[in-house]
N, C-alpha and C positions, 0 to 999 in steps of 0.2 A: 805751159803743162800740154802734155801730149801723150797719145796714146803709147809713143817710142817710151818717155822717160817716167810714165803714173806710176810704174813699181819703185821707183827711185826717190819719191816724195814724202819720204817718210824720216825723221830725225833719229840718228843711233847715238847715243853718247858710249863712250868709249873708254871703258873703264880696266882694261887689260891689253897687253901687247896683240896676243891672240887675235883679237876684235880686229885692230886695225890692219892685220895681215890678212883676214880674210877679206875685210873691205877692200883692199889693194888689191889683192888676186882678181873679186867681183869686176873692180873697176877696169883692170887688165883685160880682163873677156868682153864687156862691155865697148873699149875702146878698140878691141881687137874687131869686133862684131859691127863697127861703126856707129855706135848710138851715142857714146858719151866720145868729147874731142877737149882735150887737155889744154885751158886758156892760159894759165900761169901756174907758178912753183916755186918754191924758195930751194927744189933739192931736185937731183935726176931722180922723176918717179919710176925710172927704168931699173932701176939699182936698188930699190926697196924689194926685201924679202927676208922672209923667218930664218936664215941662215946668215944672213950678214949683221954688219950694225948698223946702226938708224944713221943715215945721211945728214941729221940734224939736230938740234935740239929741240926745234919746232918745228917740222916738217908741216908745210901747208900746201895746198893742191887747189886749184880751181877749175872744174868741168862744166862741160857746156852740152847740152842736149844736141845733138846733130840737126835734128829736125824744127824745135822747136826754139831752140837756143836759149832754154831755162837753165840757170847755171845752179852748182851745186858745190861746195865747199868741203874738204876736207881737213882739218886740221888734228893735230896731236903734239903734246907736250910733253917729250921723251928724259929731259932732266932731272925733273922732279917726279916725274910718273904721276902726274894729276890728271894724266886721260886728254880726251877728244871729243871732236863729232865729224860726223856727218850732216851737212845741215842744207835746206835748198835754201839759195839765194835770190831774192828780187830786186831789181835795181839799186845794187849795192847792201841791199837790206837783208839779213840773216832772217827766216821766216821759221817759228819756233813751230811744228807741227807734234 
C-alpha cells in the first residue's frame, strides 16, 4: 500500500450492473494514468462497457499498483446476477476492509 493506491483500499460489494460499470470506468482511468496495471483476467477488459453485453458469465480481473505492487481483484457473477466485489488482495489472499 502506498500514496498512489491508498484510495483504492476499500472493498466494494457490487449489487447492480451500474456499480460494476462505474468501477470498470474508474479502473480504465487509473490504467490510462499509469496507476494500475492489469495482471490477469478471463476476458478482454477493454471490451467491457455499458452498451455491450457481458464478455463472460463471471468476469474476473486482477490489477496491481504500478508503484507498490499491491493487488486488487474485480469479480462479478453476471449469469445469475448474484453480484461481485472489488477487493484488496495480499499474497493471494483477499483482505476484507
